[in-house]
C-alpha positions in Angstrom: -118.3 -56.2 -4.6 -115.6 -54.6 -6.4 -112.3 -56.3 -6.6 -111.0 -54.4 -9.5 -108.0 -52.2 -9.0 -108.6 -48.2 -10.5 -105.8 -49.4 -13.6 -107.8 -52.4 -14.4 -111.1 -50.5 -14.6 -109.3 -47.6 -16.7 -108.1 -50.7 -19.1 -111.6 -52.1 -19.3 -112.9 -48.8 -20.0 -110.5 -48.8 -22.9 -111.7 -51.8 -24.2 -115.5 -51.1 -24.1 -114.7 -47.4 -25.7 -112.9 -49.6 -28.5 -116.3 -51.8 -29.1 -118.1 -49.0 -29.3 -116.3 -47.6 -32.1 -114.3 -44.4 -29.9 -111.3 -43.2 -32.0 -107.8 -44.2 -31.1 -107.0 -40.6 -30.3 -110.2 -40.1 -28.0 -109.3 -43.1 -26.2 -105.7 -41.9 -25.6 -107.2 -38.4 -24.3 -109.8 -40.4 -21.8 -107.3 -42.6 -20.6 -104.7 -39.6 -19.8 -107.6 -37.7 -17.8 -108.3 -40.8 -15.7 -105.0 -41.5 -15.3 -104.8 -38.2 -13.7 -108.0 -38.9 -11.8 -106.5 -41.9 -10.2 -103.4 -40.2 -9.4 -105.5 -37.4 -7.5 -107.4 -40.5 -5.7 -103.9 -42.0 -4.8 -104.2 -40.3 -1.1 -107.3 -41.4 -0.1 -107.1 -44.7 -1.7 -110.5 -45.0 -3.1 -111.3 -47.0 -5.8 -113.7 -45.4 -8.7 -116.7 -47.1 -7.2 -116.5 -45.4 -4.0 -116.1 -41.7 -5.7 -119.0 -39.5 -4.4 -120.1 -35.8 -5.1 -117.8 -34.5 -2.4 -114.5 -36.2 -4.0 -115.5 -34.8 -7.4 -116.0 -31.4 -6.5 -112.4 -31.8 -4.1 -110.9 -32.7 -7.7 -112.9 -29.7 -9.7 -110.9 -27.7 -6.9 -107.8 -29.2 -7.3 -108.3 -28.4 -11.5 -109.2 -24.7 -10.7 -106.1 -24.3 -8.2 -103.7 -25.7 -11.2 -105.3 -22.7 -13.5 -106.5 -24.7 -16.2 -109.0 -23.4 -18.7 -112.6 -24.3 -18.1 -112.6 -26.1 -21.2 -110.0 -28.3 -20.1 -111.9 -29.2 -16.9 -114.9 -30.2 -19.1 -112.8 -32.2 -20.9 -111.3 -33.9 -17.8 -115.2 -34.7 -16.4 -116.5 -35.4 -19.8 -114.1 -38.6 -19.8 -115.2 -38.9 -15.7 -118.8 -39.0 -16.9 -117.9 -41.6 -19.8 -116.0 -43.9 -17.4 -119.0 -44.1 -14.2 -121.6 -44.6 -17.4 -119.3 -47.8 -18.0 -118.9 -48.5 -14.6 -122.8 -47.9 -14.0 -123.5 -50.6 -17.0 -121.0 -53.1 -15.4 -123.3 -52.9 -11.8 -120.6 -51.2 -10.0 -122.2 -48.2 -9.1 -125.9 -47.6 -9.2 -125.9 -43.8 -11.1 -123.2 -41.7 -12.5 -122.7 -39.0 -9.9 -120.6 -36.6 -12.6 -123.3 -35.8 -14.2 -125.0 -33.1 -11.5 -121.3 -31.8 -11.0 -120.8 -31.0 -14.7 -124.6 -29.7 -14.5 -124.0 -27.1 -11.9 -120.5 -26.2 -12.1 -119.7 -26.8 -15.9 -122.6 -25.8 -17.7 -121.8 -22.4 -18.7 -117.8 -22.7 -20.4 -119.4 -23.1 -23.7 -120.8 -19.3 -23.3 -118.4 -17.8 -20.6 -115.4 -19.0 -21.9 -115.9 -18.7 -25.8 -112.3 -17.6 -26.7 -110.7 -21.0 -25.4 -113.4 -23.1 -27.4 -112.6 -21.5 -30.6 -110.5 -23.3 -33.7 -107.0 -22.5 -34.3 -107.0 -20.2 -37.7 -103.6 -20.1 -39.9 -102.8 -17.4 -41.8 -102.3 -18.0 -45.7 -98.5 -17.8 -45.0 -98.7 -20.2 -42.1 -100.4 -22.7 -44.0 -97.8 -22.1 -47.0 -95.1 -22.7 -43.9 -96.8 -25.9 -42.7 -97.3 -27.8 -46.2 -94.4 -26.8 -47.4 -92.5 -28.2 -44.7 -93.5 -31.5 -45.3 -90.7 -33.6 -47.3 -92.8 -36.9 -47.5 -95.0 -36.9 -50.8 -98.3 -38.8 -49.4 -98.4 -36.4 -46.0 -98.2 -33.6 -48.2 -101.0 -34.5 -50.8 -102.9 -35.0 -47.5 -102.7 -31.5 -45.9 -102.6 -30.3 -49.3 -106.2 -31.7 -50.0 -107.5 -30.8 -46.8 -106.6 -27.7 -47.0 -107.9 -26.8 -50.8 -111.1 -29.0 -50.4 -112.1 -28.2 -46.6 -113.1 -32.1 -46.3 -113.7 -33.8 -42.9 -111.4 -36.5 -41.9 -113.7 -39.5 -42.2 -114.2 -38.0 -46.1 -110.6 -37.9 -47.0 -109.8 -41.6 -46.1 -112.7 -42.9 -47.9 -111.8 -41.5 -51.2 -110.9 -44.1 -54.1 -108.7 -43.1 -56.8 -111.3 -43.5 -59.2 -113.5 -40.9 -57.4 -111.0 -38.2 -58.7 -111.6 -36.8 -61.8 -108.7 -35.1 -62.9 -110.1 -33.1 -66.1 -112.5 -31.2 -64.2 -110.3 -31.2 -61.2 -112.9 -32.4 -58.8 -113.6 -35.8 -56.7 -116.9 -37.0 -55.9 -116.9 -37.9 -52.6 -118.7 -41.1 -51.0 -122.0 -40.6 -49.4 -122.3 -39.1 -45.8 -125.1 -38.3 -43.9 -123.6 -34.7 -42.6 -123.1 -33.9 -46.1 -125.4 -32.8 -48.8 -122.8 -31.9 -52.0 -120.7 -34.7 -52.6 -118.7 -32.9 -55.4 -115.5 -30.7 -54.3 -112.8 -29.5 -56.5 -109.0 -28.6 -56.0 -106.7 -26.6 -58.0 -103.5 -26.8 -60.0 -101.3 -27.0 -57.0 -103.5 -29.6 -55.4 -103.2 -31.6 -58.7 -99.4 -31.4 -58.9 -98.8 -32.7 -55.2 -101.5 -35.3 -55.6 -100.1 -36.5 -59.0 -96.5 -36.6 -57.1 -98.0 -38.6 -54.5 -100.0 -41.5 -57.2 -96.9 -42.0 -59.0 -94.8 -43.1 -55.8 -98.0 -44.8 -54.7 -98.2 -47.1 -57.4 -95.4 -48.9 -56.7 -96.9 -49.8 -52.9 -101.0 -50.1 -53.4 -101.4 -53.8 -53.9 -104.8 -54.3 -54.9 -105.9 -51.3 -52.8 -108.1 -48.5 -54.4 -107.2 -46.1 -51.6 -106.0 -42.9 -52.9 -104.1 -42.7 -49.0 -102.4 -45.9 -48.0 -99.8 -47.0 -45.3 -96.5 -48.0 -45.9 -98.1 -51.8 -45.9 -100.6 -50.8 -49.0 -103.5 -51.0 -46.6 -106.0 -47.9 -46.7 -104.9 -45.1 -43.6 -107.2 -44.7 -40.9 -108.4 -41.7 -38.7 -106.1 -42.2 -35.8 -102.8 -42.1 -38.5 -104.2 -38.8 -40.3 -104.6 -37.2 -36.6 -101.0 -38.0 -35.8 -99.3 -37.0 -38.7 -100.9 -33.6 -38.9 -100.3 -32.6 -35.5 -96.6 -33.9 -35.6 -96.1 -31.9 -38.8 -97.9 -28.4 -37.1 -95.5 -29.1 -34.1 -92.8 -29.3 -35.7 -93.3 -26.0 -37.4 -94.2 -24.1 -33.9 -98.3 -24.1 -35.6 -99.4 -26.2 -32.7 -98.8 -26.2 -28.7 -99.1 -29.8 -27.2 -98.3 -28.3 -23.9 -101.0 -25.4 -24.3 -104.7 -25.5 -22.5 -106.4 -23.6 -24.6 -107.8 -25.3 -27.8 -106.6 -22.7 -30.2 -103.3 -23.2 -29.6 -103.7 -26.7 -31.3 -103.5 -27.8 -35.0 -105.9 -30.6 -36.2 -107.4 -31.7 -39.1 -110.4 -30.3 -38.2 -108.6 -26.6 -38.5 -108.0 -27.3 -42.0 -111.8 -26.8 -42.5 -111.9 -24.0 -40.4 -108.9 -22.1 -42.8 -110.7 -23.2 -45.8 -114.5 -21.6 -44.9 -112.5 -18.4 -43.4 -110.1 -17.7 -46.4 -113.0 -18.3 -49.2 -115.2 -15.5 -47.5 -111.9 -13.3 -47.4 -111.3 -14.2 -50.8 -115.0 -12.9 -51.7 -116.9 -15.8 -52.1 -120.5 -16.0 -51.9 -121.8 -17.4 -48.6 -124.1 -19.9 -50.6 -121.5 -21.1 -52.6 -119.1 -21.4 -49.7 -122.0 -23.6 -47.7 -122.3 -25.8 -50.9 -118.8 -26.6 -51.0 -118.5 -27.5 -47.3 -121.4 -30.0 -48.0 -123.9 -28.1 -45.1 -127.5 -28.9 -45.5 -129.4 -26.3 -47.0 -132.6 -25.4 -44.6 -133.9 -22.4 -45.7 -136.3 -22.1 -48.3 -134.3 -19.7 -50.7 -131.5 -22.2 -50.0 -133.7 -25.5 -51.1 -135.1 -23.7 -54.4 -131.6 -21.5 -55.4 -129.9 -24.1 -57.8 -126.2 -23.4 -57.7 -124.5 -24.4 -61.0 -121.2 -26.4 -60.9 -119.4 -24.8 -63.7 -119.7 -21.2 -62.0 -119.2 -23.0 -58.2 -116.0 -24.1 -59.5 -114.8 -20.9 -61.3 -115.8 -19.4 -57.9 -113.8 -21.6 -56.2 -110.7 -21.4 -58.4 -110.7 -17.7 -58.0 -110.9 -17.7 -54.3 -108.9 -20.4 -52.9 -105.7 -19.1 -51.7 -102.3 -19.9 -53.6 -99.8 -21.6 -51.4 -97.0 -22.1 -53.9 -96.7 -25.8 -53.7 
């Protein structure tokens, strides 16, 4: 028989999520959603294992009455589904009741609510505003490198000093299943910002090889990168934490969206953009069309927007 309170079950779920390797920011989002559901259950005094289909449909109606975006409601139910999968694992419920609710009522959000799932795209002037508002040398270098390379957060935090080729102004990224091309380029603007940070970094780096380190000299983590980028975007009004629409929120992944879009607007060939992004090349014409790095670098330097750094 279940003897846990809902708060205790949320705490256990969060510990389980940590063991599974879920990122800190994801756990925070899941915890917030589950706490909202717990508040909804307070009137009925139900525990999570007592929840049935009727309660879940009532909760969906409650969320709709708040006029939340469909994407936001899907996120709430994604959190609930993860919780009930955990409760099923612990033997506290026989099956996950959320799956049927999501399939019946929330399956169409990607098709019908495409506008709310669009990533936020900054203009060149907005990107200038964001990066030039950052006074911290390390954080400015992080934002600059995101914008100028379009790399993912995992790729950025794994960069070591020795991965940088200053002569060619390129970085050799660590191997990653999702990435086909490991060489990315940066321009003079990014080089200046990074060198400024490296001079400061040398005072606190200890034995770390990491390009980006904490004040204690340790390699930065995913959650730290996420939090600092969101902080700066909100400070200049380019991210709205209170909005239910994804396009109103700026996150590290939005740099990749910006990088891709503005290279295309600058006239770069589609296959060159795919190469720089590290996308897998599937078509025969892609596989057999060799792209010369010299030509790729020249095209990159011609198309990457200048930000006045």
